[in-house]
C-alpha positions as CSV (number, residue, x, y, z in Angstrom):
1,M,27.3,6.4,14.5
2,K,23.7,6.8,15.6
3,K,21.9,3.6,16.4
4,L,18.7,2.9,14.5
5,K,15.8,2.5,17.0
6,I,13.7,-0.6,16.2
7,L,10.4,-1.4,17.9
8,V,9.4,-5.1,17.4
9,V,5.9,-6.0,18.3
10,E,5.6,-9.8,18.5
11,D,3.5,-12.0,20.8
12,E,5.2,-15.3,20.2
13,S,8.1,-16.1,22.5
14,V,10.0,-18.1,19.9
15,S,9.9,-15.3,17.4
16,Q,10.8,-12.8,20.1
17,A,13.9,-14.9,20.8
18,I,14.9,-14.9,17.2
19,Y,14.6,-11.1,16.9
20,R,16.5,-10.6,20.1
21,K,19.3,-13.0,19.0
22,G,19.6,-11.5,15.6
23,L,19.3,-7.8,16.3
24,Q,21.4,-7.9,19.5
25,S,24.1,-10.1,18.1
26,K,27.7,-8.8,18.2
27,E,27.5,-7.9,14.5
28,F,24.5,-5.6,15.1
29,K,24.8,-4.4,18.8
30,D,26.3,-1.1,17.7
31,V,23.8,-0.7,14.8
32,F,20.4,-1.3,16.4
33,D,18.7,-0.2,19.6
34,L,16.0,-2.8,20.1
35,T,12.7,-2.4,22.0
36,L,10.7,-5.6,22.0
37,V,7.0,-5.7,23.2
38,D,4.3,-8.3,22.9
39,N,1.0,-6.5,22.6
40,R,-0.7,-3.5,21.0
41,Q,-0.9,-1.3,24.0
42,E,2.8,-1.7,24.9
43,A,3.6,-1.0,21.2
44,L,1.7,2.3,21.3
45,D,3.3,3.3,24.6
46,S,6.8,2.4,23.4
47,F,6.2,4.1,20.1
48,E,5.4,7.4,21.8
49,K,8.2,7.0,24.2
50,T,11.1,5.9,21.9
51,K,10.1,7.4,18.5
52,P,11.6,4.4,16.6
53,D,13.1,4.6,13.2
54,I,11.6,1.3,12.2
55,V,8.6,-0.8,13.6
56,V,8.4,-4.5,12.9
57,L,4.7,-5.3,13.5
58,D,3.2,-8.7,13.8
59,I,-0.1,-8.9,11.9
60,L,-1.7,-11.8,13.9
61,M,-1.9,-10.8,17.6
62,P,-4.5,-11.6,20.2
63,V,-7.1,-9.1,21.1
64,L,-6.3,-6.6,18.3
65,S,-4.6,-7.2,15.1
66,G,-1.4,-5.6,13.8
67,F,-3.5,-3.7,11.3
68,T,-5.3,-1.9,14.2
69,A,-1.9,-1.1,15.8
70,L,-0.7,0.2,12.4
71,E,-3.7,2.6,12.2
72,K,-3.0,3.9,15.7
73,I,0.7,4.4,14.9
74,Q,-0.2,6.3,11.7
75,E,-2.5,8.5,13.7
76,L,0.2,9.2,16.3
77,E,2.8,10.3,13.7
78,K,0.6,11.9,11.0
79,D,2.4,15.2,11.4
80,S,5.9,13.7,11.8
81,D,8.7,14.1,9.4
82,P,10.3,11.8,8.5
83,Q,7.8,9.0,8.8
84,T,8.6,5.8,10.6
85,G,9.3,2.8,8.5
86,I,6.8,0.0,9.3
87,I,7.3,-3.6,8.3
88,M,4.3,-5.9,8.7
89,V,5.1,-9.6,9.4
90,S,3.1,-12.7,10.1
């Protein structure tokens, strides 16, 4: 079975730990391939590199908001098929 590639963009260390613990637990280790980054630039670099199936994007980030990152991701994949699922969280 192909693992789903998930990119999580989260700047808070506690939230990062929760994502890591949940998505890399023994129940899900064969289901998800997790990339976890903590800022917009890393998110865009990782998005281009890994081409994730799902992006979990924090809305409230320092410097630039998750909405700005969302716009950039949409620009990067405007001609992609299928489109990446994006979940906005706060």
